[in-house]
DSSP file (Angstrom, degrees, kcal/mol; ACC not computed):
  #  RESIDUE AA STRUCTURE BP1 BP2  ACC     N-H-->O    O-->H-N    N-H-->O    O-->H-N    TCO  KAPPA ALPHA  PHI   PSI    X-CA   Y-CA   Z-CA
    1    1 A M              0   0    0      0, 0.0     2,-0.1     0, 0.0     0, 0.0   0.000 360.0 360.0 360.0 137.6   99.1  -34.0   82.0
    2    2 A S     >  -     0   0    0      1,-0.1     4,-2.0     4,-0.0     5,-0.1  -0.340 360.0-113.0 -79.4 163.0   97.8  -36.4   84.6
    3    3 A Q  H  > S+     0   0    0      1,-0.2     4,-2.1     2,-0.2     5,-0.1   0.882 117.8  52.7 -60.6 -40.4   94.2  -37.1   85.3
    4    4 A Q  H  > S+     0   0    0      1,-0.2     4,-2.4     2,-0.2    -1,-0.2   0.894 107.8  50.4 -65.7 -40.5   94.5  -35.6   88.8
    5    5 A T  H  > S+     0   0    0      2,-0.2     4,-2.5     1,-0.2    -1,-0.2   0.892 109.4  51.4 -64.4 -40.4   96.0  -32.4   87.4
    6    6 A I  H  X S+     0   0    0     -4,-2.0     4,-2.4     2,-0.2    -2,-0.2   0.922 111.1  47.7 -62.7 -44.1   93.2  -32.1   84.8
    7    7 A K  H  X S+     0   0    0     -4,-2.1     4,-2.7     2,-0.2    -2,-0.2   0.907 112.0  49.8 -64.4 -42.0   90.5  -32.5   87.6
    8    8 A Q  H  X S+     0   0    0     -4,-2.4     4,-2.6     1,-0.2    -2,-0.2   0.917 112.3  47.3 -62.9 -43.4   92.2  -29.9   89.8
    9    9 A Q  H  X S+     0   0    0     -4,-2.5     4,-2.6     2,-0.2    -1,-0.2   0.905 111.9  50.4 -65.2 -40.8   92.4  -27.4   86.9
   10   10 A A  H  X S+     0   0    0     -4,-2.4     4,-2.6     2,-0.2    -2,-0.2   0.918 111.7  48.1 -63.2 -43.7   88.7  -28.1   86.1
   11   11 A R  H  X S+     0   0    0     -4,-2.7     4,-2.8     2,-0.2     5,-0.2   0.928 112.3  49.0 -62.0 -45.0   87.7  -27.6   89.7
   12   12 A R  H  X S+     0   0    0     -4,-2.6     4,-2.5     1,-0.2    -2,-0.2   0.922 112.5  47.7 -61.4 -44.5   89.7  -24.4   89.9
   13   13 A T  H  X S+     0   0    0     -4,-2.6     4,-2.5     2,-0.2    -1,-0.2   0.912 112.0  50.0 -63.1 -42.9   88.2  -23.1   86.7
   14   14 A A  H  X S+     0   0    0     -4,-2.6     4,-2.5     2,-0.2    -2,-0.2   0.916 111.7  48.2 -62.7 -43.3   84.7  -24.0   87.8
   15   15 A R  H  X S+     0   0    0     -4,-2.8     4,-2.6     2,-0.2    -2,-0.2   0.909 111.5  50.4 -62.9 -42.2   85.2  -22.2   91.2
   16   16 A E  H  X S+     0   0    0     -4,-2.5     4,-2.5     2,-0.2    -2,-0.2   0.908 111.4  47.9 -63.2 -41.8   86.6  -19.1   89.3
   17   17 A M  H  X S+     0   0    0     -4,-2.5     4,-2.5     2,-0.2    -2,-0.2   0.912 112.1  49.3 -65.7 -41.6   83.6  -19.0   87.0
   18   18 A A  H  X S+     0   0    0     -4,-2.5     4,-2.3     2,-0.2    -2,-0.2   0.910 112.4  48.2 -62.7 -41.9   81.2  -19.4   90.0
   19   19 A E  H  X S+     0   0    0     -4,-2.6     4,-2.6     2,-0.2    -2,-0.2   0.895 110.6  51.4 -64.8 -41.0   83.0  -16.6   91.8
   20   20 A K  H  X S+     0   0    0     -4,-2.5     4,-2.3     2,-0.2    -2,-0.2   0.925 111.6  46.8 -62.5 -44.6   82.9  -14.4   88.7
   21   21 A R  H  X S+     0   0    0     -4,-2.5     4,-2.5     2,-0.2    -2,-0.2   0.897 111.1  52.2 -64.0 -40.4   79.1  -15.0   88.3
   22   22 A R  H  X S+     0   0    0     -4,-2.3     4,-2.5     2,-0.2    -2,-0.2   0.932 110.6  47.6 -61.6 -46.1   78.6  -14.2   92.1
   23   23 A R  H  X S+     0   0    0     -4,-2.6     4,-2.6     1,-0.2    -2,-0.2   0.908 111.4  50.8 -61.3 -42.3   80.5  -10.9   91.7
   24   24 A E  H  X S+     0   0    0     -4,-2.3     4,-2.5     2,-0.2    -1,-0.2   0.905 110.7  48.8 -62.6 -41.7   78.5  -10.0   88.6
   25   25 A R  H  X S+     0   0    0     -4,-2.5     4,-2.7     2,-0.2    -2,-0.2   0.914 112.1  48.9 -63.3 -42.5   75.2  -10.7   90.5
   26   26 A E  H  X S+     0   0    0     -4,-2.5     4,-2.3     2,-0.2    -2,-0.2   0.911 111.8  48.6 -63.7 -42.3   76.3   -8.6   93.4
   27   27 A E  H  X S+     0   0    0     -4,-2.6     4,-2.2     2,-0.2    -2,-0.2   0.911 112.6  48.4 -63.5 -42.6   77.3   -5.7   91.2
   28   28 A R  H  X S+     0   0    0     -4,-2.5     4,-2.8     2,-0.2    -2,-0.2   0.919 110.4  51.2 -63.6 -43.3   74.0   -5.9   89.3
   29   29 A E  H  X S+     0   0    0     -4,-2.7     4,-2.8     1,-0.2    -2,-0.2   0.901 108.8  51.3 -62.3 -40.2   72.1   -6.0   92.6
   30   30 A R  H  X S+     0   0    0     -4,-2.3     4,-2.4     2,-0.2    -1,-0.2   0.917 111.6  47.8 -61.3 -42.4   74.0   -2.9   93.8
   31   31 A R  H  X S+     0   0    0     -4,-2.2     4,-2.6     2,-0.2    -2,-0.2   0.924 112.5  48.6 -63.8 -43.6   73.1   -1.1   90.6
   32   32 A V  H  X S+     0   0    0     -4,-2.8     4,-2.8     2,-0.2     5,-0.2   0.923 112.2  48.3 -62.7 -44.9   69.4   -2.2   90.9
   33   33 A V  H  X S+     0   0    0     -4,-2.8     4,-2.4     1,-0.2    -1,-0.2   0.921 112.2  49.8 -61.3 -43.8   69.3   -1.0   94.6
   34   34 A D  H  X S+     0   0    0     -4,-2.4     4,-2.2    -5,-0.2    -2,-0.2   0.920 112.9  45.8 -61.4 -44.8   70.9    2.3   93.6
   35   35 A L  H  X S+     0   0    0     -4,-2.6     4,-2.2     2,-0.2    -2,-0.2   0.911 112.2  50.6 -66.4 -41.9   68.5    2.9   90.8
   36   36 A A  H  X S+     0   0    0     -4,-2.8     4,-2.4     1,-0.2    -1,-0.2   0.897 110.2  51.1 -62.1 -39.6   65.5    1.9   92.9
   37   37 A E  H  X S+     0   0    0     -4,-2.4     4,-2.6    -5,-0.2    -1,-0.2   0.909 108.1  51.8 -63.3 -42.3   66.7    4.3   95.6
   38   38 A R  H  X S+     0   0    0     -4,-2.2     4,-2.4     2,-0.2    -2,-0.2   0.901 110.3  49.1 -61.6 -40.7   67.0    7.1   93.0
   39   39 A V  H  X S+     0   0    0     -4,-2.2     4,-2.6     2,-0.2     5,-0.2   0.943 112.3  47.6 -61.8 -47.8   63.4    6.4   91.9
   40   40 A M  H  X S+     0   0    0     -4,-2.4     4,-2.3     1,-0.2    -2,-0.2   0.878 112.3  49.0 -64.7 -38.9   62.1    6.5   95.4
   41   41 A V  H  X S+     0   0    0     -4,-2.6     4,-2.7     2,-0.2    -1,-0.2   0.932 112.1  48.7 -65.0 -45.4   63.9    9.7   96.3
   42   42 A A  H  X S+     0   0    0     -4,-2.4     4,-2.5    -5,-0.2    -2,-0.2   0.911 112.7  47.6 -62.4 -42.2   62.6   11.4   93.2
   43   43 A I  H  X S+     0   0    0     -4,-2.6     4,-2.8     2,-0.2    -1,-0.2   0.906 111.9  50.5 -65.4 -41.1   59.1   10.3   93.9
   44   44 A G  H  X S+     0   0    0     -4,-2.3     4,-2.3    -5,-0.2    -2,-0.2   0.910 111.1  48.3 -61.9 -42.4   59.4   11.5   97.5
   45   45 A E  H  X S+     0   0    0     -4,-2.7     4,-2.4     2,-0.2    -2,-0.2   0.906 112.1  49.7 -64.1 -41.3   60.7   14.9   96.3
   46   46 A R  H  X S+     0   0    0     -4,-2.5     4,-2.8     2,-0.2    -2,-0.2   0.942 111.1  48.7 -61.6 -47.1   57.8   15.1   93.8
   47   47 A D  H  X S+     0   0    0     -4,-2.8     4,-2.6     1,-0.2    -2,-0.2   0.888 111.4  49.8 -62.1 -39.5   55.3   14.3   96.5
   48   48 A A  H  X S+     0   0    0     -4,-2.3     4,-2.3     2,-0.2    -1,-0.2   0.909 111.9  48.4 -64.9 -41.2   56.7   16.8   98.9
   49   49 A A  H  X S+     0   0    0     -4,-2.4     4,-2.6     2,-0.2     5,-0.2   0.908 111.8  49.3 -65.5 -41.8   56.7   19.5   96.2
   50   50 A V  H  X S+     0   0    0     -4,-2.8     4,-2.7     2,-0.2     5,-0.2   0.931 110.9  50.1 -62.4 -45.3   53.1   18.6   95.3
   51   51 A A  H  X S+     0   0    0     -4,-2.6     4,-2.0     1,-0.2    -2,-0.2   0.914 112.5  47.4 -59.9 -43.1   52.0   18.8   99.0
   52   52 A E  H  X S+     0   0    0     -4,-2.3     4,-2.1     2,-0.2    -2,-0.2   0.926 114.2  45.1 -65.4 -45.6   53.7   22.2   99.4
   53   53 A T  H  X S+     0   0    0     -4,-2.6     4,-2.4     1,-0.2    -2,-0.2   0.870 112.3  51.9 -69.9 -35.0   52.2   23.7   96.2
   54   54 A E  H  X S+     0   0    0     -4,-2.7     4,-2.5    -5,-0.2    -1,-0.2   0.895 109.0  51.0 -65.7 -38.4   48.8   22.3   97.0
   55   55 A K  H  X S+     0   0    0     -4,-2.0     4,-2.3    -5,-0.2    -2,-0.2   0.914 110.2  49.1 -64.2 -42.0   49.0   23.9  100.5
   56   56 A R  H  X S+     0   0    0     -4,-2.1     4,-2.2     2,-0.2    -2,-0.2   0.908 111.2  49.7 -63.3 -41.5   49.9   27.3   98.9
   57   57 A A  H  X S+     0   0    0     -4,-2.4     4,-2.5     1,-0.2    -2,-0.2   0.916 110.8  50.2 -62.8 -42.2   47.0   27.0   96.5
   58   58 A G  H  X S+     0   0    0     -4,-2.5     4,-2.5     1,-0.2    -2,-0.2   0.895 108.7  51.6 -62.7 -40.0   44.7   26.2   99.4
   59   59 A E  H  X S+     0   0    0     -4,-2.3     4,-2.1     2,-0.2    -1,-0.2   0.905 110.6  48.4 -63.2 -40.9   46.0   29.2  101.4
   60   60 A A  H  X S+     0   0    0     -4,-2.2     4,-2.3     2,-0.2    -2,-0.2   0.903 111.0  50.3 -66.4 -40.4   45.3   31.5   98.4
   61   61 A L  H  X S+     0   0    0     -4,-2.5     4,-2.3     2,-0.2     5,-0.2   0.892 109.3  51.9 -64.1 -38.7   41.8   30.0   98.0
   62   62 A R  H  X>S+     0   0    0     -4,-2.5     4,-3.5     1,-0.2     5,-0.8   0.914 109.4  49.9 -62.0 -42.1   41.2   30.6  101.7
   63   63 A E  I  X>S+     0   0    0     -4,-2.1     5,-1.9     3,-0.2     4,-0.8   0.897 110.2  50.7 -64.5 -39.6   42.3   34.2  101.3
   64   64 A L  I  <5S+     0   0    0     -4,-2.3     6,-2.2     3,-0.2    -1,-0.2   0.914 121.2  33.3 -62.7 -42.5   39.9   34.6   98.3
   65   65 A T  I  <5S+     0   0    0     -4,-2.3     4,-0.3     4,-0.2    -2,-0.2   0.930 132.4  26.9 -83.3 -46.4   37.0   33.3  100.2
   66   66 A E  I  <5S+     0   0    0     -4,-3.5    -3,-0.2    -5,-0.2    -2,-0.1   0.894 130.7  36.1 -85.0 -41.7   37.6   34.4  103.7
   67   67 A G  I  <<S+     0   0    0     -5,-0.8    -3,-0.2    -4,-0.8    -4,-0.1   0.896 129.9  29.8 -79.8 -41.4   39.7   37.6  103.1
   68   68 A E  S   <S-     0   0    0     -5,-1.9    -3,-0.2    -6,-0.2    -1,-0.2   0.510 102.0-124.0 -99.7  -6.3   38.0   38.8   99.9
   69   69 A G        +     0   0    0     -4,-0.3    -4,-0.2    -6,-0.3     2,-0.2   0.668  56.3 148.6  76.8  17.0   34.5   37.5  100.6
   70   70 A L        -     0   0    0     -6,-2.2    -1,-0.2     1,-0.1     2,-0.1  -0.517  49.0-117.9 -79.9 151.8   34.2   35.5   97.4
   71   71 A S     >  -     0   0    0     -2,-0.2     4,-2.5     1,-0.1     5,-0.2  -0.443  31.8-108.2 -74.9 164.2   32.1   32.3   97.3
   72   72 A L  H  > S+     0   0    0      1,-0.2     4,-2.4     2,-0.2     5,-0.2   0.894 121.6  53.1 -63.3 -38.0   34.1   29.2   96.5
   73   73 A S  H  > S+     0   0    0      2,-0.2     4,-2.1     1,-0.2    -1,-0.2   0.911 109.8  48.1 -62.3 -41.7   32.4   29.1   93.1
   74   74 A E  H  > S+     0   0    0      2,-0.2     4,-2.5     1,-0.2    -2,-0.2   0.906 109.9  52.1 -64.9 -41.0   33.4   32.7   92.4
   75   75 A A  H  X S+     0   0    0     -4,-2.5     4,-1.2     1,-0.2    -2,-0.2   0.913 108.9  50.8 -60.9 -42.1   37.0   31.9   93.5
   76   76 A V  H  <>S+     0   0    0     -4,-2.4     5,-2.2     1,-0.2     6,-0.3   0.908 109.7  50.2 -61.9 -42.0   37.1   29.0   91.1
   77   77 A E  H ><5S+     0   0    0     -4,-2.1     3,-1.8     1,-0.2    -2,-0.2   0.918 107.7  53.2 -61.5 -42.9   35.8   31.3   88.3
   78   78 A W  H 3<5S+     0   0    0     -4,-2.5    -1,-0.2     1,-0.3    -2,-0.2   0.758 102.3  60.3 -64.0 -24.2   38.5   33.8   89.1
   79   79 A C  T ><5S-     0   0    0     -4,-1.2     3,-1.1    -3,-0.3    -1,-0.3   0.248 121.9-107.1 -86.9  12.9   41.1   31.1   88.8
   80   80 A G  T < 5 -     0   0    0     -3,-1.8    -3,-0.2     1,-0.2    -2,-0.1   0.765  60.4 -76.3  69.0  24.1   40.1   30.5   85.2
   81   81 A E  T 3 <S+     0   0    0     -5,-2.2    -1,-0.2    -6,-0.2    -4,-0.1   0.829  91.5 141.4  52.4  36.0   38.4   27.3   86.2
   82   82 A T  S <  S+     0   0    0     -3,-1.1     2,-0.3    -6,-0.3    -1,-0.1   0.631  70.8  38.2 -76.9 -13.8   41.8   25.6   86.5
   83   83 A V  S    S-     0   0    0     -7,-0.3     2,-0.2    43,-0.0    -4,-0.1  -0.938  85.0-124.6-130.1 156.2   40.4   23.8   89.5
   84   84 A T     >  -     0   0    0     -2,-0.3     4,-2.7     1,-0.1     5,-0.2  -0.517  30.6-109.3 -90.0 166.6   36.9   22.4   90.2
   85   85 A V  H  > S+     0   0    0      2,-0.2     4,-2.4     1,-0.2     5,-0.2   0.897 122.2  53.1 -61.6 -39.2   34.9   23.4   93.3
   86   86 A R  H  > S+     0   0    0      2,-0.2     4,-2.0     1,-0.2    -1,-0.2   0.933 111.0  45.1 -61.6 -46.1   35.5   19.9   94.7
   87   87 A E  H  > S+     0   0    0      1,-0.2     4,-2.6     2,-0.2    -2,-0.2   0.902 111.6  52.9 -64.5 -41.1   39.3   20.3   94.2
   88   88 A A  H  X S+     0   0    0     -4,-2.7     4,-2.5     1,-0.2    -1,-0.2   0.887 107.4  52.3 -62.4 -38.6   39.2   23.8   95.7
   89   89 A T  H  X S+     0   0    0     -4,-2.4     4,-2.0     2,-0.2    -1,-0.2   0.930 110.7  47.5 -61.2 -45.5   37.4   22.5   98.7
   90   90 A R  H  X S+     0   0    0     -4,-2.0     4,-2.1     1,-0.2    -2,-0.2   0.913 112.0  49.8 -62.4 -43.7   40.1   19.8   99.2
   91   91 A L  H  X S+     0   0    0     -4,-2.6     4,-2.0     1,-0.2    -1,-0.2   0.893 108.9  51.6 -64.5 -40.4   42.9   22.4   98.8
   92   92 A R  H  X S+     0   0    0     -4,-2.5     4,-1.3     1,-0.2    -1,-0.2   0.895 108.5  52.0 -64.0 -38.5   41.3   24.7  101.3
   93   93 A R  H  X S+     0   0    0     -4,-2.0     4,-1.2     1,-0.2     3,-0.3   0.910 107.1  53.4 -63.3 -41.4   41.1   21.9  103.8
   94   94 A L  H >< S+     0   0    0     -4,-2.1     3,-0.6     1,-0.2    -1,-0.2   0.910 107.6  50.7 -57.9 -42.2   44.8   21.2  103.3
   95   95 A A  H 3< S+     0   0    0     -4,-2.0    -1,-0.2     1,-0.2    -2,-0.2   0.797 108.1  53.1 -67.8 -27.3   45.6   24.8  104.1
   96   96 A A  H 3< S+     0   0    0     -4,-1.3    -1,-0.2    -3,-0.3    -2,-0.2   0.704  88.1  99.0 -80.8 -19.8   43.6   24.6  107.3
   97   97 A E  S << S-     0   0    0     -4,-1.2     3,-0.1    -3,-0.6    -3,-0.0  -0.413  82.4-110.1 -69.7 141.1   45.4   21.5  108.6
   98   98 A P        -     0   0    0      0, 0.0     2,-0.1     0, 0.0    -1,-0.1  -0.331  45.5 -85.3 -66.0 154.8   48.2   22.1  111.1
   99   99 A E        -     0   0    0      1,-0.0     2,-0.4     2,-0.0     0, 0.0  -0.390  41.4-149.0 -60.6 129.7   51.7   21.5  109.9
  100  100 A T        -     0   0    0     -2,-0.1     2,-2.6    -3,-0.1     3,-0.2  -0.823  30.2-104.5 -97.0 144.9   52.8   17.9  110.3
  101  101 A G    >   +     0   0    0     -2,-0.4     3,-1.0     1,-0.2    -2,-0.0  -0.390  50.7 166.5 -69.1  75.0   56.5   17.3  111.0
  102  102 A E  T 3  S+     0   0    0     -2,-2.6    -1,-0.2     1,-0.3     9,-0.1   0.762  71.4  57.8 -64.5 -24.5   57.3   16.2  107.5
  103  103 A Q  T 3  S+     0   0    0     -3,-0.2    -1,-0.3     3,-0.1     2,-0.2   0.757 111.3  39.8 -78.0 -22.7   61.0   16.5  108.2
  104  104 A G  S <  S+     0   0    0     -3,-1.0     0, 0.0     2,-0.1     0, 0.0  -0.504 100.5  19.1-115.1-176.5   61.0   14.1  111.2
  105  105 A G  S    S-     0   0    0      1,-0.2     2,-1.2    -2,-0.2     3,-0.2  -0.244 122.0  -9.3  62.4-138.3   59.3   10.8  112.1
  106  106 A D  S  > S+     0   0    0      1,-0.2     4,-1.7     2,-0.1     3,-0.5  -0.575  70.1 161.6 -98.2  70.6   58.0    8.7  109.3
  107  107 A G  H  > S+     0   0    0     -2,-1.2     4,-2.7     1,-0.2     5,-0.2   0.808  70.2  61.3 -61.0 -31.8   58.3   11.1  106.4
  108  108 A A  H  > S+     0   0    0      2,-0.2     4,-2.5    -3,-0.2    -1,-0.2   0.911 105.0  47.1 -64.0 -41.6   58.0    8.3  103.8
  109  109 A A  H  > S+     0   0    0     -3,-0.5     4,-2.2     2,-0.2    -1,-0.2   0.905 113.1  49.5 -65.9 -40.5   54.5    7.4  105.0
  110  110 A E  H  X S+     0   0    0     -4,-1.7     4,-2.7     2,-0.2    -2,-0.2   0.911 112.3  47.7 -64.3 -41.8   53.5   11.0  105.0
  111  111 A L  H  X S+     0   0    0     -4,-2.7     4,-3.0     2,-0.2    -2,-0.2   0.901 110.4  51.7 -66.3 -40.4   54.8   11.5  101.5
  112  112 A A  H  X S+     0   0    0     -4,-2.5     4,-2.2     2,-0.2    -1,-0.2   0.912 112.2  46.7 -62.0 -41.6   53.1    8.3  100.3
  113  113 A T  H  X S+     0   0    0     -4,-2.2     4,-2.1     2,-0.2    -2,-0.2   0.931 114.3  46.9 -65.3 -46.2   49.8    9.5  101.7
  114  114 A A  H  X S+     0   0    0     -4,-2.7     4,-2.5     1,-0.2    -2,-0.2   0.899 112.7  50.7 -62.9 -39.9   50.2   13.0  100.2
  115  115 A G  H  X S+     0   0    0     -4,-3.0     4,-2.4     1,-0.2     5,-0.2   0.890 109.5  48.5 -66.8 -39.6   51.2   11.5   96.9
  116  116 A S  H  X S+     0   0    0     -4,-2.2     4,-1.9     2,-0.2    -1,-0.2   0.891 114.1  46.6 -70.4 -37.1   48.2    9.2   96.6
  117  117 A G  H  X S+     0   0    0     -4,-2.1     4,-2.0     2,-0.2     5,-0.2   0.916 115.3  46.0 -67.8 -42.5   45.8   12.0   97.5
  118  118 A G  H  X S+     0   0    0     -4,-2.5     4,-2.4    -5,-0.2    -2,-0.2   0.894 112.7  49.2 -67.9 -39.8   47.4   14.4   95.1
  119  119 A A  H  X S+     0   0    0     -4,-2.4     4,-1.9    -5,-0.2    -1,-0.2   0.922 112.8  46.3 -68.0 -43.0   47.6   12.0   92.2
  120  120 A G  H  X S+     0   0    0     -4,-1.9     4,-1.5    -5,-0.2    -1,-0.2   0.909 115.4  45.9 -65.7 -42.1   44.0   10.9   92.6
  121  121 A A  H  X S+     0   0    0     -4,-2.0     4,-1.8     1,-0.2    -1,-0.2   0.895 111.0  53.1 -69.1 -39.3   42.6   14.4   92.9
  122  122 A G  H  X S+     0   0    0     -4,-2.4     4,-1.2     1,-0.2    -1,-0.2   0.886 109.2  48.4 -63.6 -38.0   44.7   15.6   90.0
  123  123 A S  H  < S+     0   0    0     -4,-1.9    -1,-0.2     1,-0.2    -2,-0.2   0.832 111.2  49.6 -73.9 -29.7   43.5   12.9   87.6
  124  124 A S  H  < S+     0   0    0     -4,-1.5    -1,-0.2     1,-0.2    -2,-0.2   0.792 112.8  47.9 -77.1 -26.7   39.8   13.5   88.5
  125  125 A A  H  <        0   0    0     -4,-1.8    -1,-0.2     1,-0.2    -2,-0.2   0.758 360.0 360.0 -80.9 -23.9   40.2   17.3   88.0
  126  126 A G     <        0   0    0     -4,-1.2    -1,-0.2    -5,-0.2    -2,-0.1   0.464 360.0 360.0 -77.7 360.0   42.0   16.9   84.6
């Protein structure tokens, strides 16, 4: 084999290896993006579910206090003290807020806000 043929073959092999590594990096990046997207969707779904259930709890607390005439402390006692008075106050405020268009606009920002409020409150109540 001539010197030139050896160099050509070496260049071709080097290019093939570089192309193979580039494809592997691209495939890995696609997998990473897909997994990150799955995490973000799951967290968004969780935050939406938390916001919905907290709103329902707040509506029930409002009904206990406004409809049934209980004080907030009494309502908390009736709930087996699964919530604190502070948490019950926050939940009642959520129920009083008008519906925000969570389906439209910047839903991600709304979910992030709802998630941070819910997570902080849940950990302080626990």
